DRENNUZA-804711 format. One line per 4 residues: number of its first residue (from 0); their letters; for each residue x, y, z of C-alpha. Coordinates in Angstrom, 3 decimals. Example, Ala and Ser with C-alpha at 12.3 -4.5 7.8 and 13.67 -1.06 7.14 Angstrom:
DRENNUZA-804711
0> as> 12.300,-4.500,7.800 | 13.670,-1.060,7.140 .
This chain:
DRENNUZA-804711
0> mkig> 19.531,-10.177,-11.925 | 15.833,-12.049,-11.755 | 13.538,-11.404,-8.481 | 10.969,-12.686,-7.299 .
4> levh> 8.543,-12.993,-4.721 | 5.819,-15.395,-2.795 | 3.296,-12.858,-1.126 | 1.252,-13.831,2.306 .
8> valp> -1.244,-11.711,3.122 | -4.348,-12.632,6.071 | -7.697,-12.710,4.625 | -9.902,-10.189,6.444 .
12> trsk> -12.564,-13.306,7.253 | -14.106,-13.684,11.404 | -12.675,-17.002,12.165 | -10.029,-19.629,10.841 .
16> lfcg> -9.882,-20.953,7.409 | -10.920,-24.929,8.681 | -12.465,-24.298,12.479 | -14.314,-21.772,14.102 .
20> csta> -12.477,-20.308,15.949 | -11.662,-16.316,15.440 | -9.323,-14.574,13.635 | -9.520,-11.206,15.967 .
24> etqe> -5.823,-10.002,16.981 | -4.866,-10.547,21.064 | -2.637,-10.255,23.429 | -2.889,-12.949,25.723 .
28> pnvn> -1.689,-16.337,24.177 | -3.912,-19.104,23.331 | -7.313,-17.744,23.659 | -8.636,-18.729,19.921 .
32> vcpi> -7.453,-21.863,19.633 | -9.703,-25.889,19.342 | -8.380,-28.794,18.620 | -8.628,-28.581,14.734 .
36> cmgf> -6.017,-25.060,14.714 | -3.745,-27.135,17.374 | -3.620,-30.423,15.208 | -5.113,-32.471,17.611 .
40> pgsk> -5.025,-36.613,16.656 | -8.545,-37.283,15.042 | -9.864,-33.316,14.334 | -11.182,-32.601,10.560 .
44> psln> -10.813,-29.392,8.581 | -14.106,-28.008,7.721 | -13.065,-25.000,4.638 | -14.664,-21.512,5.563 .
48> esai> -16.679,-20.890,2.023 | -15.954,-16.627,3.529 | -12.118,-17.701,2.401 | -12.990,-18.744,-1.123 .
52> iiak> -14.911,-15.123,-2.029 | -12.219,-13.098,-0.729 | -9.505,-15.184,-2.267 | -10.857,-15.658,-5.927 .
56> siad> -11.737,-11.656,-5.969 | -8.058,-11.039,-5.350 | -6.964,-13.835,-7.974 | -9.532,-11.908,-10.514 .
60> alkc> -8.207,-8.267,-9.683 | -4.727,-9.728,-10.431 | -5.935,-10.916,-14.168 | -5.739,-14.628,-12.628 .
64> kikd> -7.351,-17.603,-15.068 | -9.857,-18.560,-12.342 | -10.266,-22.157,-11.734 | -13.479,-24.328,-12.349 .
68> kisf> -12.870,-26.229,-8.793 | -9.988,-26.181,-6.805 | -9.141,-28.532,-3.855 | -6.126,-28.720,-1.328 .
72> vrkv> -3.206,-31.183,-0.518 | -0.522,-31.110,2.064 | 2.641,-29.824,2.718 | 4.409,-31.867,4.590 .
76> yfyp> 7.432,-30.551,6.798 | 8.664,-30.875,10.652 | 8.300,-27.547,12.923 | 7.532,-27.144,16.239 .
80> dlpk> 5.018,-23.988,14.617 | 3.075,-26.394,12.962 | 2.165,-30.017,15.783 | 0.451,-31.642,12.936 .
84> sfqi> 3.540,-32.492,10.617 | 1.368,-31.013,7.803 | 0.363,-27.498,5.910 | -2.593,-27.195,4.435 .
88> tqlq> -2.501,-25.206,1.059 | -3.010,-25.352,-3.093 | -0.698,-26.607,-5.499 | -1.880,-27.311,-9.386 .
92> dsig> -5.811,-26.095,-8.085 | -4.875,-23.482,-6.684 | -7.748,-21.021,-7.224 | -6.186,-18.379,-9.776 .
96> mege> -3.264,-18.927,-12.129 | -1.177,-17.336,-15.003 | -1.966,-13.711,-13.835 | -0.424,-10.701,-13.763 .
100> ltld> 0.085,-6.807,-11.971 | 1.112,-3.582,-13.792 | 3.137,-1.396,-11.721 | 3.233,1.652,-12.445 .
104> sgks> 5.681,2.903,-14.504 | 4.097,0.377,-17.144 | 6.399,-2.806,-16.695 | 3.425,-6.209,-16.070 .
108> irir> 4.787,-8.846,-13.317 | 3.449,-12.332,-14.276 | 1.802,-13.880,-11.742 | 2.396,-17.257,-11.382 .
112> rvqi> -0.791,-18.321,-9.007 | -3.223,-17.813,-5.948 | -3.292,-20.104,-3.641 | -5.476,-20.365,-0.213 .
116> eedp> -3.761,-21.482,3.023 | -3.730,-22.134,6.664 | -1.057,-19.419,8.776 | 1.380,-21.404,11.042 .
120> akii> 1.175,-20.991,15.165 | 3.538,-18.331,16.077 | 6.434,-19.328,17.751 | 8.589,-16.810,20.524 .
124> rged> 11.705,-17.202,20.817 | 13.456,-17.139,25.142 | 16.883,-16.577,25.738 | 16.642,-20.221,26.609 .
128> hsli> 13.968,-21.982,25.262 | 10.977,-21.428,22.516 | 7.064,-20.895,23.022 | 4.481,-21.319,20.182 .
132> dfnr> 1.443,-18.646,20.270 | -1.586,-20.897,18.292 | -4.364,-18.061,18.022 | -2.585,-16.569,14.847 .
136> agip> -2.859,-20.993,13.749 | -5.342,-21.309,10.875 | -5.657,-17.618,10.362 | -6.977,-17.581,7.053 .
140> lvei> -4.347,-16.618,4.043 | -4.134,-15.882,0.482 | -0.394,-16.866,-0.886 | 0.925,-14.805,-4.383 .
144> vtep> 3.680,-16.001,-5.802 | 5.122,-14.094,-8.993 | 7.687,-15.204,-11.910 | 10.926,-13.907,-11.280 .
148> diad> 10.069,-11.077,-13.625 | 10.810,-8.189,-10.965 | 14.493,-6.258,-11.951 | 15.818,-4.259,-9.356 .
152> kdel> 14.681,-2.003,-5.794 | 12.627,-0.252,-6.718 | 10.300,-2.050,-9.574 | 10.551,-4.605,-6.052 .
156> ksfi> 8.586,-0.977,-4.070 | 6.479,-0.416,-6.921 | 5.314,-4.094,-6.798 | 4.229,-3.783,-3.210 .
160> fvlk> 3.124,-0.287,-3.534 | 0.435,-1.310,-5.920 | -0.792,-4.962,-4.728 | -1.288,-3.085,-1.608 .
164> aily> -3.465,-0.188,-3.215 | -5.678,-3.398,-5.403 | -5.870,-5.484,-2.024 | -7.269,-2.308,0.046 .
168> yigv> -9.778,-2.063,-2.628 | -11.006,-5.936,-2.400 | -11.546,-5.020,1.289 | -7.954,-6.633,2.108 .
172> didr> -7.101,-5.359,5.579 | -3.579,-3.696,4.951 | -2.813,-2.527,8.762 | -1.561,-5.354,9.051 .
176> eika> 1.645,-6.141,7.383 | 2.258,-8.352,4.625 | 5.056,-11.208,4.936 | 7.032,-12.683,2.125 .
180> dlni> 9.376,-15.005,0.909 | 12.383,-13.164,-1.163 | 13.598,-15.277,-4.032 | 16.966,-13.618,-5.720 .
184> slgk> 18.989,-14.769,-8.174 | 22.358,-12.919,-9.110 | 23.271,-15.552,-10.597 | 22.717,-19.851,-11.499 .
188> erve> 20.689,-20.650,-8.052 | 17.786,-18.422,-6.048 | 18.393,-17.719,-2.789 | 14.900,-17.635,-0.757 .
192> iknv> 14.583,-14.672,2.325 | 11.947,-16.354,4.442 | 8.807,-14.693,5.986 | 10.118,-11.089,6.035 .
196> tgtk> 7.041,-8.754,7.199 | 6.580,-4.847,6.419 | 7.661,-3.382,3.119 | 10.597,-0.901,4.961 .
200> nlie> 12.804,-4.712,5.496 | 11.849,-6.145,2.813 | 13.446,-4.010,0.565 | 16.408,-3.989,3.051 .
204> aady> 16.141,-7.292,2.796 | 16.328,-7.268,-1.232 | 19.772,-4.398,-1.051 | 21.545,-6.516,1.070 .
208> eikr> 21.452,-10.065,-0.407 | 21.463,-8.239,-3.715 | 24.783,-6.732,-2.414 | 26.043,-10.415,-0.987 .
212> qgel> 25.601,-12.022,-4.106 | 27.410,-9.483,-6.097 | 30.032,-10.077,-4.282 | 30.600,-13.160,-4.130 .
216> ikmg> 30.656,-12.904,-8.058 | 33.016,-11.216,-7.592 | 35.182,-13.039,-6.076 | 34.443,-15.849,-8.476 .
220> iepi> 32.584,-18.074,-6.318 | 28.802,-18.575,-7.554 | 26.247,-18.870,-4.287 | 24.397,-21.749,-3.800 .
224> ketr> 20.710,-22.708,-3.025 | 19.841,-21.683,0.642 | 17.162,-20.163,2.658 | 18.426,-17.867,4.229 .
228> syde> 15.941,-15.374,7.365 | 16.526,-11.290,7.569 | 17.312,-9.463,10.889 | 15.775,-6.431,11.078 .
232> rtrt> 18.368,-4.875,13.832 | 21.267,-5.700,11.624 | 20.083,-5.291,8.134 | 21.832,-8.559,7.425 .
236> tass> 20.411,-11.853,5.632 | 21.628,-15.188,7.724 | 22.104,-18.194,6.354 | 19.530,-20.730,7.640 .
240> reke> 19.154,-24.408,6.274 | 19.252,-25.727,2.499 | 16.483,-24.811,0.329 | 13.953,-27.402,0.066 .
244> tdee> 12.353,-28.720,-2.818 | 8.992,-29.443,-3.730 | 10.078,-33.249,-3.633 | 10.635,-33.499,0.251 .
248> ygyi> 8.046,-31.418,0.980 | 6.216,-34.272,0.486 | 2.903,-33.289,-1.107 | 0.062,-35.133,-1.125 .
252> yepd> -3.784,-35.006,-1.453 | -5.807,-33.703,1.636 | -8.107,-36.186,1.856 | -9.885,-34.744,4.576 .
256> ltey> -11.520,-32.104,1.946 | -13.654,-32.263,-0.962 | -13.272,-30.618,-4.097 | -14.983,-27.187,-4.018 .
260> dvkr> -16.885,-25.495,-7.233 | -15.211,-21.913,-7.906 | -18.123,-20.773,-10.183 | -20.764,-20.061,-7.625 .
264> ypvk> -19.036,-17.381,-5.371 | -19.651,-14.559,-6.318 | -16.512,-12.106,-6.993 | -16.259,-8.773,-5.061 .
268> tsin> -16.358,-5.788,-6.885 | -12.501,-4.271,-7.478 | -10.870,-1.034,-8.481 | -7.541,-0.683,-9.073 .
272> pvqk> -5.749,2.122,-8.615 | -3.001,2.627,-10.932 | -5.167,2.024,-13.736 | -7.977,4.816,-12.299 .
276> akel> -5.325,7.449,-12.325 | -3.836,6.671,-15.829 | -7.620,7.638,-16.682 | -8.212,10.528,-14.933 .
280> alkh> -4.743,12.462,-15.852 | -5.468,11.268,-19.828 | -9.303,12.760,-19.730 | -7.747,15.555,-17.364 .
284> syse> -4.330,16.378,-18.405 | -3.412,15.758,-14.445 | -0.599,14.925,-12.953 | -0.627,10.862,-12.952 .
288> nsil> 1.633,10.414,-9.687 | -0.185,13.660,-7.694 | -3.661,11.903,-8.246 | -2.577,8.044,-7.661 .
292> eaia> -0.911,9.090,-4.448 | -4.509,11.043,-3.498 | -6.533,7.965,-4.360 | -3.939,4.842,-3.799 .
296> fdrq> -5.465,4.148,0.167 | -8.474,6.562,-0.067 | -11.550,5.724,-0.815 | -13.215,8.831,-0.175 .
300> alet> -11.093,10.580,-2.272 | -11.621,8.694,-5.527 | -16.168,8.530,-4.670 | -15.231,12.871,-4.552 .
304> ieen> -13.158,12.892,-8.176 | -15.343,10.628,-9.551 | -18.832,12.773,-8.225 | -17.010,16.044,-8.969 .
308> qdkf> -14.125,15.791,-11.558 | -16.661,17.715,-14.589 | -18.473,20.051,-11.673 | -15.458,21.689,-11.037 .
312> efkt> -11.633,22.633,-12.611 | -10.005,19.855,-12.166 | -7.118,21.518,-10.142 | -8.767,23.073,-8.247 .
316> lmqa> -11.034,19.599,-6.873 | -7.480,18.870,-6.754 | -6.386,20.802,-3.792 | -10.169,20.866,-2.591 .
320> inei> -9.143,16.614,-2.250 | -5.465,17.316,-1.068 | -6.388,19.919,1.925 | -9.104,17.392,3.251 .
324> krfk> -6.570,15.306,3.556 | -4.497,17.150,5.153 | -7.173,18.254,7.786 | -8.126,14.395,7.948 .
328> vgkl> -12.088,15.566,7.790 | -13.356,12.861,5.894 | -15.594,13.283,2.642 | -16.891,16.714,2.887 .
332> ddes> -20.458,16.837,1.629 | -22.036,18.556,-1.470 | -21.919,22.291,-0.698 | -19.119,22.073,1.903 .
336> lrml> -17.086,20.981,-1.197 | -18.293,23.926,-3.024 | -17.040,26.304,-0.082 | -14.024,25.050,-0.117 .
340> idei> -13.030,25.117,-3.644 | -14.825,28.882,-3.679 | -11.959,29.295,-1.090 | -8.904,27.382,-3.833 .
344> aggf> -10.152,29.019,-6.320 | -10.105,33.107,-4.624 | -6.716,32.090,-3.685 | -6.892,32.315,-0.097 .
348> qide> -5.040,30.383,2.683 | -6.608,27.217,3.865 | -6.524,26.711,7.646 | -8.493,24.808,10.220 .
352> dvik> -10.896,27.698,10.475 | -11.386,27.502,6.371 | -12.342,24.631,6.666 | -14.623,24.354,10.070 .
356> svie> -16.680,27.286,9.042 | -17.607,25.123,5.434 | -18.168,22.412,7.516 | -20.549,24.047,9.277 .
360> hkkv> -21.561,25.208,5.771 | -21.212,29.277,7.203 | -19.692,32.214,5.382 | -15.920,32.244,5.717 .
364> ehnr> -14.504,35.974,6.821 | -11.850,37.200,4.545 | -10.507,40.760,5.542 | -11.088,42.794,2.567 .
368> vsss> -8.961,45.979,2.061 | -9.328,48.291,-0.203 | -6.974,49.472,-2.971 | -5.258,52.220,-0.716 .
372> eldr> -4.736,50.607,2.478 | -2.698,47.529,0.398 | -0.509,49.567,-1.596 | 0.255,51.677,2.117 .
376> qire> 0.704,48.245,3.635 | 2.909,46.693,0.547 | 5.150,49.684,0.298 | 5.158,50.057,3.954 .
380> fidk> 6.657,46.414,4.319 | 9.132,47.219,1.471 | 10.135,50.730,3.309 | 11.561,48.580,6.177 .
384> drri> 14.176,46.625,4.043 | 14.863,48.115,1.331 | 17.111,45.343,0.297 | 13.960,43.915,-0.951 .
388> idry> 14.815,45.328,-4.374 | 17.936,44.433,-5.281 | 16.822,41.090,-4.140 | 13.979,41.346,-6.654 .
392> kknk> 16.172,42.437,-9.173 | 17.935,39.263,-9.222 | 14.883,36.567,-8.693 | 11.419,37.539,-9.639 .
396> klvd> 10.084,35.609,-7.416 | 10.681,36.929,-4.523 | 7.788,38.795,-4.866 | 5.471,35.362,-3.422 .
400> yvag> 7.821,35.949,0.030 | 6.118,39.649,-0.184 | 3.196,38.521,-0.786 | 2.756,35.602,1.208 .
404> eiik> 4.468,38.270,4.174 | 0.935,41.130,3.565 | -1.679,37.787,3.546 | -0.444,36.532,6.616 .
408> ryka> -0.173,39.582,9.084 | -3.213,41.272,7.086 | -5.641,38.561,5.849 | -5.844,40.330,2.973 .
412> qpke> -7.182,38.955,-0.861 | -3.761,36.524,-1.472 | -4.151,37.078,-5.879 | -4.427,41.130,-5.437 .
416> vlkr> -1.994,40.884,-2.933 | -0.009,39.145,-5.421 | -0.602,41.758,-8.223 | -0.240,45.061,-6.549 .
420> akei> 3.012,43.280,-5.305 | 4.317,42.862,-8.579 | 3.177,46.069,-9.797 | 4.915,48.145,-6.915 .
424> ldsl> 8.163,46.121,-7.192 | 8.460,45.501,-10.999 | 7.746,49.700,-10.246 | 10.449,50.616,-7.933 .
428> vk> 13.896,48.228,-9.932 | 13.259,50.631,-12.976 .
């Protein structure tokens, strides 16, 4: 089985790729438009150079060979969302070629090319009519084309996760769900599923298509080369048209745009969170997956880890990061972070009152009970349900339940409660 992707990513520019119209999202149709993005005869494109900077940064992050000079072509096809009957895109002179993306498993997926292109308009289907909204027409896109190196659904899911994490650190808005064309072949011919939006739909479309082609092959039928569409309501794919070839697209050089010298455009610095998680895990003998989960889409978490990894015990620091994320308090200042780590190291439960106190640099108040009072509370709790002793004989982890109940009821010191609860239960089962 071979799976390849053509991933379309909207670039975070203020204006469209070939005109000055705004890229801001709006519910009102056909307001961010002009003769250029509506394809009026005689209108001439002018390249938004901010798109080159972002596209070059994406190509660099994907370890592509960056072209010194790039040019554009016309991809000719006839469809209502493209009134000038061609899309301005790239082909041989794409901004990035021959790159790779490494999955969290360590496997590398080859990147064939990274190219800049314009988004078509949006078609809105009615029961007996279709409408076109040109607000989206001309939005700058990067298309990331992979080789067919993805072996299964898990690798597909991993690829999208890692790609989105890399894009996040470049500054691309991942809240706008990426769109992809999915190419799958279980036989001799590949089948393309067009315009699948969102990771969930992409995985479900792949799942259905793998099963569909597999069943055909079992019956001795070779899947044909075709283009299909995905219906997210039924979670199925359906044939839409025969697959076009490059020859049918009739690519020609775009005469209204010149060659562009890419060397003069800067690269935005990027971080590969997968590689960063590997480095931190190796240095601190900690779970790579836990680090990746914390930093994949959280710059502040990564900054906090890098700035404090040598100041505190790493496990406690990661617990603090998880509490910060849980309560959504953003990046803590040095004093607040130290106070939070002291609370965690002391074994205290972290709740909203604790978070509020550390943010305000106030001393966190805890009930301090004497050893004799603590013992009385534990024994009293056990005496109310003597079955606890028999259950503890069979499962020593029951001490966590006893300690947790005492901490919750009396807000006592967690470490001391756990120690005394174990000692008392041990003495009662002898």
